[in-house]
C-alpha positions in Angstrom: -26.9 39.1 12.1 -24.2 36.4 12.0 -25.1 35.4 15.6 -28.7 34.6 14.3 -27.3 32.3 11.8 -25.0 30.8 14.3 -28.1 30.0 16.4 -29.8 28.5 13.3 -26.8 26.2 12.8 -27.2 25.1 16.5 -30.8 24.2 15.6 -29.5 22.0 12.8 -27.1 20.3 15.1 -30.0 19.7 17.5 -32.1 18.1 14.7 -29.0 15.8 13.7 -28.4 14.9 17.4 -31.9 13.4 17.5 -31.3 11.3 14.4 -27.7 9.8 14.7 -26.4 7.8 17.6 -24.7 9.8 20.3 -21.3 8.3 19.8 -21.4 9.2 16.1 -22.6 12.7 16.8 -19.8 13.3 19.3 -17.2 12.0 16.8 -18.5 13.7 13.6 -20.6 16.7 14.6 -19.3 18.0 17.9 -16.0 19.2 16.3 -18.0 21.4 13.7 -18.4 25.2 14.4 -20.2 28.0 12.6 -18.1 30.4 10.7 -20.5 32.5 8.5 -23.7 32.6 6.4 -23.7 34.8 3.3 -25.8 34.6 0.2 -27.0 31.1 0.9 -23.5 29.9 1.6 -23.1 28.4 5.1 -19.4 28.0 6.0 -18.7 25.5 8.6 -15.2 24.9 10.2 -14.1 21.2 10.5 -10.8 19.6 11.5 -9.5 18.4 8.0 -10.2 17.6 4.4 -10.6 13.9 5.4 -13.2 14.9 7.9 -15.2 16.9 5.2 -15.1 13.9 2.8 -16.4 11.6 5.6 -19.3 13.9 6.4 -20.2 14.0 2.7 -20.0 10.2 2.4 -21.8 9.3 5.6 -24.2 12.1 6.6 -25.0 14.3 3.5 -28.7 13.3 3.6 -29.0 13.9 7.2 -27.2 17.3 7.0 -29.2 18.3 3.9 -32.5 17.5 5.5 -31.6 19.6 8.7 -30.4 22.6 6.6 -33.6 22.6 4.4 -35.7 22.6 7.5 -33.9 25.3 9.3 -32.4 27.5 6.5 -33.9 26.9 3.0 -33.7 24.6 0.0 -31.0 26.6 -1.7 -28.4 26.7 1.1 -25.0 25.2 0.3 -22.4 24.1 2.9 -18.8 25.0 2.6 -16.4 23.1 4.8 -13.4 25.2 5.9 -10.4 23.6 7.4 -6.7 24.6 8.2 -4.0 23.5 5.7 -0.6 24.4 4.7 0.3 26.7 1.9 1.2 23.8 -0.3 -2.3 22.5 -0.3 -4.7 25.4 -0.9 -7.8 23.4 -1.6 -9.4 24.2 1.7 -13.1 23.8 1.3 -15.8 21.8 -0.7 -19.4 22.5 -1.5 -22.1 19.9 -0.6 -24.4 19.2 -3.4 -22.6 21.5 -5.9 -20.9 20.5 -9.1 -18.9 23.8 -9.2 -15.5 23.8 -7.3 -15.3 26.5 -4.6 -12.6 29.1 -4.5 -9.8 28.3 -2.1 -9.9 29.8 1.4 -6.6 30.8 2.9 -5.8 29.2 6.2 -5.9 31.3 9.4 -2.6 32.6 10.7 -0.7 29.9 12.7 -3.1 27.2 11.4 -1.9 23.8 11.8 -2.5 20.8 9.6 -3.2 18.6 12.6 -7.0 18.6 13.3 -6.7 16.7 16.5 -6.0 18.2 19.9 -4.6 15.1 21.4 -0.9 14.8 21.4 0.5 11.3 21.7 3.5 11.2 24.1 3.5 7.7 25.3 6.0 5.2 23.8 4.9 2.8 21.1 6.1 -0.6 20.0 8.0 0.2 16.8 7.5 -3.4 15.5 11.2 -3.5 14.5 13.2 -6.8 14.7 16.6 -6.1 16.5 18.5 -8.4 14.2 17.7 -6.5 10.9 20.4 -3.8 11.4 22.7 -2.1 8.9 25.5 -4.2 10.4 23.8 -7.3 9.2 22.8 -5.8 5.9 25.1 -6.9 3.0 25.8 -4.3 0.3 26.5 -5.0 -3.4 26.1 -3.2 -6.7 22.4 -4.3 -6.9 21.4 -2.5 -3.7 24.3 0.1 -3.2 22.1 3.2 -4.0 19.1 2.2 -1.9 21.4 1.2 1.0 23.3 4.5 0.9 20.1 6.6 0.9 18.8 4.5 3.7 21.8 5.2 5.8 21.6 8.9 5.1 18.0 9.0 6.3 18.7 6.9 9.3 21.6 9.2 10.3 19.6 12.4 9.9 15.9 11.9 9.6 15.3 15.5 9.1 16.8 15.4 5.6 13.8 16.0 3.3 15.6 15.4 0.0 14.6 11.7 0.3 11.1 12.2 1.6 9.2 10.0 0.9 11.6 7.1 0.2 10.0 4.6 -2.1 11.9 1.3 -2.5 10.8 -1.3 -5.0 12.0 -4.7 -6.2 11.0 -8.3 -6.4 10.4 -10.5 -3.4 13.3 -11.6 -1.3 15.9 -9.0 -2.3 16.1 -7.3 1.2 13.6 -4.5 1.1 12.2 -5.3 4.6 15.7 -5.7 6.1 16.7 -2.3 4.7 13.7 -0.3 5.9 13.8 -2.0 9.4 17.5 -1.1 9.6 16.6 2.5 8.9 14.1 2.4 11.8 16.5 0.8 14.2 19.3 3.3 13.4 16.9 6.2 14.0 15.8 4.7 17.3 19.5 4.3 18.3 20.2 8.0 17.7 17.0 9.2 19.3 15.2 6.6 21.5 12.2 9.1 22.0 11.5 9.2 18.3 8.1 7.7 17.3 9.1 5.2 14.6 6.6 2.6 13.5 7.0 -0.3 11.0 3.8 -1.8 9.7 2.7 -3.9 6.7 0.1 -2.4 4.3 -2.2 -5.4 5.0 -2.1 -4.8 8.8 -2.7 -1.0 8.3 -5.7 -1.9 6.2 -7.0 -4.3 8.8 -6.6 -1.8 11.6 -8.5 0.8 9.5 -11.3 -1.6 8.8 -11.6 -2.2 12.5 -11.5 1.5 13.3 -14.3 2.0 10.9 -16.4 -0.8 12.5 -15.8 0.7 16.0 -16.4 4.4 14.8 -12.8 5.1 15.9 -11.5 6.5 12.6 -10.6 9.8 14.1 -8.5 8.1 16.8 -6.9 5.9 14.1 -5.8 9.0 12.0 -4.7 10.9 15.1 -2.4 8.0 16.1 -0.8 7.8 12.7 -0.5 11.5 12.4 1.6 11.4 15.6 4.3 9.2 14.1 7.8 10.7 13.3 9.0 8.0 10.9 6.3 5.9 9.3 7.5 2.7 7.5 5.0 0.8 5.4 6.0 -2.4 3.8 4.2 -3.8 0.6 2.3 -0.6 -0.2 1.1 -2.4 -3.2 -1.6 -4.2 -1.1 -3.5 -0.9 -1.0 -4.4 -1.4 -4.6 -8.2 -1.7 -5.0 -8.8 -0.6 -1.4 -10.2 2.9 -2.2 -11.3 3.9 1.3 -7.9 2.7 2.8 -6.1 4.7 0.1 -8.2 7.8 0.8 -7.4 7.6 4.5 -3.7 7.1 3.9 -3.6 10.0 1.5 -4.6 12.4 4.4 -2.2 10.7 6.8 0.6 11.0 4.2 -0.2 14.7 3.6 0.0 15.5 7.2 3.2 13.7 7.9 4.9 15.2 4.8 3.8 18.7 5.5 5.1 18.4 9.0 8.5 17.1 7.8 7.9 13.6 9.1 9.7 10.8 7.2 7.8 8.3 5.1 9.3 5.1 3.9 7.5 2.6 1.6 8.3 -0.6 -0.2 6.6 -2.2 -3.1 7.2 -5.2 -5.4 6.7 -2.8 -8.4 7.5 0.8 -9.3 4.8 3.5 -8.8 4.1 3.8 -12.6 3.1 0.1 -12.6 0.7 0.2 -9.6 -2.7 -0.1 -11.5 -5.6 0.6 -9.2 -3.8 3.1 -7.0 -5.2 6.7 -6.9 -3.3 9.0 -9.1 -3.0 11.6 -6.3 -1.2 9.0 -4.2 1.1 7.9 -6.9 2.1 11.5 -7.6 3.1 11.7 -3.9 5.0 8.5 -4.0 7.0 9.8 -6.9 7.6 13.2 -5.3 10.6 12.0 -3.1 13.3 9.4 -3.8 12.5 6.2 -5.7 15.2 3.5 -5.4 15.3 0.0 -6.9 16.6 -3.2 -5.3 17.6 -5.6 -8.0 18.2 -9.3 -7.8 21.5 -9.8 -5.9 24.7 -9.8 -8.0 27.3 -12.6 -7.6 29.4 -10.6 -5.2 26.4 -9.9 -3.0 25.3 -13.5 -3.0 28.8 -14.6 -1.9 28.8 -12.0 0.9 25.2 -13.0 2.0 26.3 -16.8 2.2 29.5 -16.2 4.2 27.7 -13.9 6.6 24.8 -16.2 7.0 27.2 -19.2 7.7 29.1 -17.2 10.2 25.9 -16.1 12.0 24.6 -19.7 12.2 28.1 -21.0 13.3 28.3 -23.1 10.1 31.5 -23.9 8.4 30.8 -23.7 4.6 33.7 -24.9 2.3 34.5 -22.2 -0.3 33.6 -24.5 -3.2 30.2 -25.0 -1.7 29.7 -21.3 -1.3 30.7 -20.7 -4.9 28.4 -23.5 -6.2 25.5 -22.1 -4.3 26.1 -18.5 -5.3 26.4 -19.5 -8.9 23.1 -21.5 -9.0 20.8 -19.5 -6.6 20.4 -16.1 -8.3 16.8 -14.9 -7.6 16.8 -13.5 -4.0 18.6 -13.1 -0.8 15.8 -14.9 1.0 16.3 -18.0 -1.2 20.0 -18.0 -0.4 19.3 -17.9 3.3 16.8 -20.7 2.9 19.3 -22.9 1.1 21.8 -22.6 3.9 19.2 -23.5 6.5 18.2 -26.5 4.4 21.8 -27.6 3.9 22.6 -27.5 7.6 19.5 -29.6 8.2 20.5 -32.2 5.6 24.0 -32.4 7.0 22.7 -32.8 10.5 20.1 -35.5 9.9 22.0 -37.4 7.3 25.2 -37.2 9.4 27.1 -36.0 6.4 29.8 -33.4 5.7 28.7 -30.4 3.8 30.0 -30.8 0.2 29.2 -29.7 -3.3 27.3 -33.0 -3.8 25.1 -32.4 -0.8 24.5 -28.8 -2.0 23.5 -30.1 -5.4 21.0 -32.5 -3.8 19.6 -29.7 -1.6 19.3 -27.3 -4.6 17.5 -29.9 -6.7 14.9 -30.2 -4.0 14.7 -26.4 -3.6 14.1 -25.9 -7.4 11.3 -28.4 -7.4 9.8 -26.7 -4.4 9.8 -23.1 -5.8 7.1 -22.4 -8.2 7.6 -19.9 -11.0 6.1 -16.5 -10.4 3.0 -15.9 -12.7 2.2 -12.4 -13.7 -0.6 -10.7 -15.5 1.5 -10.1 -18.5 2.6 -13.7 -18.8 -1.0 -14.9 -18.5 -2.0 -12.4 -21.3 0.8 -13.6 -23.5 0.2 -17.3 -23.0 -3.7 -17.0 -23.5 -3.3 -15.0 -26.7 -0.8 -17.5 -28.1 -3.1 -20.4 -27.2 -6.1 -18.9 -28.9 -4.0 -17.6 -31.8 -5.1 -14.0 -31.4 -3.2 -10.6 -31.2 -2.6 -9.9 -27.6 -3.5 -6.2 -28.2 -7.1 -7.3 -28.9 -7.4 -8.4 -25.3 -7.1 -4.7 -24.2 -9.3 -3.3 -26.9 -13.1 -2.9 -27.0 -13.5 -5.9 -29.4 -16.6 -8.0 -28.7 -15.9 -10.8 -31.1 -16.6 -14.2 -29.5 -13.2 -15.5 -29.7 -11.6 -12.4 -28.2 -14.2 -12.2 -25.5 -13.6 -15.8 -24.5 -9.9 -15.2 -24.4 -10.3 -12.1 -22.4 -12.5 -13.9 -19.9 -9.8 -16.6 -19.7 -7.2 -14.0 -18.7 -9.4 -12.7 -16.0 -10.0 -16.1 -14.6 -6.4 -17.1 -14.6 -5.2 -13.8 -13.2 -7.6 -14.0 -10.3 -6.5 -17.7 -9.6 -2.7 -17.3 -10.0 -1.9 -13.8 -9.0 -2.7 -11.5 -6.0 -4.1 -8.8 -8.1 -7.5 -7.4 -6.8 -10.4 -7.7 -9.3 -10.4 -4.0 -9.8 -6.8 -4.0 -10.9 -7.5 -6.9 -13.3 -10.3 -5.0 -14.7 -8.2 -1.8 -15.0 -5.6 -3.6 -17.1 -8.3 -4.9 -19.5 -10.4 -1.5 -19.5 -13.2 -3.4 -17.9 -15.0 -2.9 -14.6 -14.4 -5.1 -11.6 -18.0 -6.4 -11.9 -17.1 -7.7 -15.4 -14.2 -9.6 -14.1 -16.2 -11.1 -11.2 -18.8 -12.2 -13.8 -16.2 -13.8 -16.1 -14.7 -15.7 -13.2 -18.0 -17.0 -12.1 -19.0 -18.1 -15.5 -15.8 -20.1 -16.1 -16.1 -21.7 -12.6 -19.7 -22.7 -13.5 -18.8 -24.1 -16.9 -15.5 -26.1 -16.0 -17.4 -29.0 -14.4 -19.6 -29.5 -17.5 -17.5 -28.4 -20.4 -14.8 -30.9 -21.2 -13.1 -28.6 -23.9 -12.9 -25.7 -21.4 -11.3 -28.0 -18.8 -8.6 -29.1 -21.3 -8.0 -25.6 -22.3 -7.4 -24.4 -18.8 -5.1 -27.3 -18.1 -3.0 -26.7 -21.2 -2.6 -23.0 -20.6 -1.7 -23.5 -16.9 0.9 -26.1 -18.0 2.4 -23.5 -20.3 2.3 -20.9 -17.5 4.3 -23.2 -15.2 6.9 -24.1 -17.8 7.3 -20.8 -19.6 10.7 -19.1 -19.3 
């Protein structure tokens, strides 16, 4: 009897083949196979959970029409795919609001839905000068640095998998994670190590979707031994990218492959990131890189001067270290600028010259403006309780202030509209409307122009 139903499924595939382009059929329907048909439940084997989600999202109407024509109107499709024991949710119903019972994976099932095995070498995107030998250690980064070296010396250690490193810009996150990758490659040149920024990952995924190459995209990333992703916070608001990365993350973790990520904030502060991703970020080791302490700043300056062949008097080193406190990147930039001034002005490097360089540097660097700073300054400007901005109040004065927060957050931060809306318990469409409204009013509303200018001045000068 089951062979009859298998033939009926083949008829469904024939109908679908006549509807969708051949390349799409080959990518999304050829990998499917009939399992069983019992009591109006049609079980179909597919490569992965991600695969089933994509079928639901892209082709549910096409599949539903074919099933109705060949089977009946009551048929439900259950996608079954291999997983590991730690992730028992192995099937989903199409068109059903009731969750399906889990299906146990077949013996020796693998989490990898792709037959292709990548064996060719890849460009790891690692910069050879960002090594542990060039990485300065101080109290502000000692824990993260020690964990990084432990992973680099033995990538099979799962205690620190995934490793999530967070901290403000310029404190050495990228240097540390690249150093980990370089050390792993030194110990095992055949290891498939890849460093990539979250933005480049998202760009590659978008391109793969446009070219119907999503399966190949996922297959490649599932072949990596150590995946290093910088600035993971850039996934915020990118729902499809997050969903794809979730499945890649699961596969690598379940197969004991190392994941390393950096962010400018801790997981608990990542508004707009899927909860299931955040829970996985928190499942390993989270380490913070703080602003460099004085000892570390001194070491960075001495090592940078030595690397550049520059003789820095000790009083100059002490002066710079005492006055440049925000980031390692800023320290290195000051040394470069100091060398340029000394060369072109034909002057010796001194505290006076350093003071001049720092004065220019301070004027060049803008204060970082955050969502919380904007909310605070706007509420003070309009003389309202800041908590009202996050409540459901529709009073005119509160609504106007809330729109101002949305507008300034979009203008002065890198937060996606969805993340701004999430902070204010509003939709991304509401944020978009507020920003457009203020943009349209500013040219004709003198009072609004003045309000925006005054608030922005406060944001620039606030401590």
